[in-house]
N, C-alpha and C positions, 0 to 999 in steps of 0.2 A: 563362283564357278563360271559364269557367263565370260567374265574377263579373262580368266585364265585360259578358256576355250579359244577365244579370239586371239590372244597373245601367242598361244602355242601355235596356232594355224599361221600367224604372222611370222613367227621364227622359222617354221617349216618352210614357208614361201621364200623367205629371204635367203635361207640356206640353199634352196634349189636354184634360186636366181644367181647366187654366187658360184655355185657348183657347175651349172650347165654350160656357161660360156667362159669359164676360166680353165686353167690347166688342172683342174680337179682339187681346188683349194676348198678346205672345209672351214666353215665359220661357226659351225655348231657342235663340232666334234673335236674337243680338245684332246681326248685320249688318242684319236688317230693322229692328231698334229704332233703330240708328244712323240709318239712312235716314229713318225716321219722325220721329226727333227733329230732324232738319234740315228735311225737305221738308215736314213737317206745318205749319210756319210759313209756307211759301209758298202752301200750300192753304187757309190760313186756319183750320185746326184746331189752335189753340194748345194746348188741353187735352190732345189725343192726342199732340202733340209733347213736351209736358212730361212726360207719363206715361211715355212711351218712354225719355226721358232718365232719369227716376227708376228705371225698371226696370234700365237699364244700371248705375247707381250701386249698387243693391242687389245686383245680380249680382257686381259687383266686390267689395262688401263681403262677400258670401258666401265668395268665393275667398280673400280676405284673412284673414278670421276662421279658416276651416278651415285655412289654412296655417299661420297662428300656433298654432292648437291642436295641429297635427301636430308643430310644431317643439318645443313645450314640454310638451304633456300626453299625447298619446296616440301610439302607436307607428305604424310604417309599415304600416298595414292599412286596407281600405276601411270597416271597421265605424265608425270614429269619424266620418268624413265623412257616412256614411248616418245615424248617430244625429243629427248637427246637421241634415241635411235633414229628418229626421223631426220634429224639435222646431220647426223653422220652419214645416212644414206644420201642426203642432198649433196654433201661434199663429195662422197664416193662417185655419184653420178656425174657431177660436174667435172671432176678430174678425169673420169673415164672418157667424157666427151671431149676434153681439151687434148688428152692423149691421142685420141682417135685410133686406138688399137682395134684390130679385128675382134678380138675376144676381150674378156675383162682381165687386166693385168694385175700384178701383185699389189701395186700401190692403192688402187680403188678397193681392193679386197681388204686391205689393212684397215681402211675406214669402216668397211662393212663390219669387221671383226669387233671394232670399237662399239658400234652400235648394237651388236649381238650381246656384247658383255653388259651393256646398259640395260637392255631389256630384261635380262635375267635378274635385275634387282627390282623387278616390279612389285613383288609381293614379299614384304619384309615383316617379321613378328619377333619382338624381343631383340631387335637388332641383327637378326639373321634371316637369310632368305628362306621363305617358307615354301614357295613354289617356284623351282627353277624351270622356266618354261621351255628350255632347249635341252635339258638334261634327260634324254630319253632313257639312257641305261638305268638311271635311278628310278625313273617313273615305271619301267617295267618290272624291276625288282620289287617296288612297293606294290604293284598290281599283283604280282604272283603271291607276295606274302599275304596280301589281303584276301585272295582267293582261298589260300590254305586256311586261314583263320575261319572264313565263312563255312567252309566245308568240314572243318573240325568241330564246328559249332561254337567257336569262341568269339564270333564276330558276325557281322551282317553284310549285306551288299554294299553298304556305304563305305566299307573298308577298302573295297577295290573299284567301285564304280567311277569315282572321280578320276582315278588314275588312268582307267581305261578310256574315258572320255578325252582326257588330256592327250593320251598317246594318239588316238584316232584323229584328233584335231591336228596335231602335229603332221601326221602322215597325210591328211587331207591338204594341209597347207603346201607340203612338199609336192603333191600330185598336182595341185593348181599351178604351183611354180613350174612344174614340168611341162605341163600343157602350154602355159604362157611362153616358155623357152622355145617351143616349137613355133609358135605364131610370131614372136618377136625376136629380132636379131640381137646379138650381143651387145650392139651399140645402145640399145634402148632397154635392155633388160634390168639394169639398175634404176632407170627412170621408172619402170613399172614397180619395182620393189619400193622406191621412194613414195610413188602415189599410194600404194597399198598401205605403207606405214603412216602416211598422213591421214588416210581415212580412218585408220585404227586409232590414231591419236585423237582425232575428233570423237570417235566413239567412246574412248576411255574418259575424256573430258566430260561428256554428256552423262556418263555412267556414275560420276562422282556424286555421292549422296548429298553433298553441300550444294551443288549446282541444282539438283532436283528439288531441294528444299527451297532455294532462293526462287526457282521458277514456279513452284507451288504457291509461294508467298506473294509473288508479283501477279500471278494470275488471280489469286484471291482479292488483292487490293484493286485490281482493274474491275473486277465484278462488284 
């Protein structure tokens, strides 16, 4: 639960960072990007439509690469996916600084989308994502269903409390990102997102139960 709260907040923060200083690109909202990719052509904004389609492709690439790495290189823990997200944000911030645009252009946003796809593979059970950290629509649906079960007497607060906490965490992350976007110019917004992701990656590593056990053993041996 703690990790899902932290990663949901990070997803909200990254989404706000990408949205606030770009041309309104979504990196957490693939439903909206799908509609933009199709309807943008009808509105005559072909650039926005193609950009939305490219973001979807990069999001899928992030999911695919993270899933592949999970299968062959790293174990079943959120740290690997968070590190991949951090690496993608580092590349995005570097490219953005090189381009020197006033806002965040599409190319850096594409790397952010890769990172967002990766972070959504943080929690996997039986080969499937169990907690999609940026899927707010699904979170709200499950929250409302849990509330209904609780009221009807067929469930408890546990059926909806976790989803409520995850949603609030995502919203708080977006709020923090919005505040930071006011204080930080577009040139450094992705740098802030990278630093935030790096801190969260460190937290996920220390939260790994294997690291905790090694630390306890090492402390016991020293004593």
